[in-house]
C-alpha positions, 0 to 999 in steps of 0.5 A, a space after each residue: 388564296 395564296 395565305 390559305 395555301 401557305 397556313 395549311 402547309 405550316 399546318 401539316 408541318 407543325 402536325 408532322 413534328 408533334 407526332 414524331 416527338 410523341 414516338 420519341 418519348 414512347 421509346 425512350 420509356 420503354 427502353 428505361 423499363 427494359 433497362 430496369 429490368 435488366 439491372 434487377 436480373 444482373 443483381 440476382 444472378 450475382 447474388 446467386 453467383 456469389 452465394 454458390 461461389 465457394 472460392 469468394 474470399 473473406 477478409 480475415 483479421 489476425 487476433 490471438 485469444 487467451 481463454 477466460 479461467 478463474 483464479 485467486 485475485 489480490 489488491 493491495 495497498 503499497 506504502 513505505 515504512 522503516 524498520 525499528 526494534 520494539 525496544 531501541 532505546 537512547 540511554 542518557 544520564 540521570 544526573 550531570 557530572 564528568 564521564 570517569 568510566 565507561 564499562 561497554 563498547 558498540 556490539 556488547 551485549 548487555 542485561 538489564 541494570 547492567 552499568 553501562 557508565 559511570 560518572 564523578 561522583 566523588 563530592 556526592 560520596 563526601 557528602 554522604 561520608 559526613 552524613 554518616 558521622 551525623 547519623 552516627 552521633 544522631 543515633 547514639 543520642 536516641 540510643 541514650 534517650 531511649 535507655 533513660 526513657 525506658 528508666 522513666 528518666 528524662 522527658 518524653 520531649 527529649 526522647 521523641 527529639 531525639 528519634 525524629 533526628 535520627 529518622 530524619 538523618 536515615 532518610 536523608 541518608 537514603 535518598 543521598 545513596 538513591 541520588 548516588 546510584 543516579 551517577 552510574 548510567 544503568 541499560 534499562 532492557 536486554 539488548 546490544 549496545 549499538 552506540 557509544 556517545 560518551 568520551 572519558 572526560 565528557 561533561 554527561 547531562 540528563 537528557 543527552 544521549 548516551 549509549 544507544 541499546 537495541 534489543 534485536 529479538 523484537 523487530 517491527 516496521 511502521 508506516 503511515 497510510 492514508 486516511 481513505 484506507 481507513 476502512 479496508 486495513 485490518 490487524 490481521 490482514 496479510 502483507 508482503 514486506 520488501 526490504 529492497 536494499 537486502 533484496 528480501 521479501 517476507 510474508 506477514 500479517 498487519 499485528 497493530 493498526 491505530 484507531 486514531 487519524 493524524 489531524 495534521 497529515 490525515 493518516 493513521 499507522 499502522 505495524 508489522 511485527 517482524 522475525 529476528 534477523 541478523 540482516 535487518 537493521 534498524 532504521 532500514 527502508 521498508 515497503 509494505 503490500 498490504 491486501 485490503 481485497 482478495 477473492 479464493 477464484 474470480 475471473 481475472 483477465 489483462 486490464 488493457 483489454 478491457 475498452 470503454 463506452 458510452 455503454 460501458 465497459 466491454 471486451 472482444 471475444 472470439 465466438 462461432 456465427 452459425 455458419 461455423 465461421 470465427 468472428 468478433 462479439 462485443 461484450 459488455 462487463 461489469 469490472 471490479 478491483 485492479 492491480 498490477 494490469 489485472 483486473 477482476 471481472 464480476 459479470 459478463 464473463 465465464 471460464 472457457 470464454 475466448 477473449 481477444 488480447 492482441 489485435 482486439 484494438 482493429 476489431 469491430 463487432 461481427 468481423 471474421 477473425 483468423 486465430 
């Protein structure tokens, strides 16, 4: 009996504890449901208040914009060249000899054929004098033989021999006179004496510079351009010629483009004719800015505002959203050529678009803006 009473007591205690635990779980589930309901109500009320509250501050990024406009666009090939005279001649002696006379000095204007200097030709003149005597004797013999031959006296061989001797002497005289003329150094062109390298008593020789004559009425700039531009440079292309040492710029046109590529340095030659100018001198450094591409009207924007991504090039525009707020819009573009910080946009922009030009580095698509 005692054991039975103990078992009954434990059973009652067990069932009492079990009912108490079940009630707590039920109450906990009820409270959790009430908490979820209250959280939803709180969130809905916060959203309604935020929409109704016009005083809520929106974070806005300060930027500057520029209206997109169409304008002419040019790109240039830049290369260094040098100024040269079209007629820049180093005149040298045709015969070797001692300089006996110099008839010009630096700065003198000369004509084509004018004698610039003369070499000692005494030996040649002495030889000509001797030849003159021989020619006079041969001429007398010929005249006598001719008179006899006209009278049918003497042989034909004697007459032909005298005639041949005379004519041979005449040709030799002509040759020696031509050689005598070669002792005179003459200017081949009209121009100005730029340098006289000769000195009295100096030995002159063929091929050695004697007098430089320059025709400053015909100037040109020469330059060599890389082969990669061969399809872009043509005769008649506009070119800006800059002379940095003279602080002088000239708007000219390409006058000549070589058709042959230099096999040594893979370049081709171009020339630009330059008008006469007393300030310009041969061998001056010149910078050529040759237009290799140009349009009358293109969308042109600063190069630095164009950004690159995996999808391509893009810029940021300032646009109005449906609520009238100014926001940033990421605009994909197709870029063309660029030159000196400017780039041509082929697609993606139009005139009047508000391009963000300052602060674009910190902008994100859809971000509110303050202009």
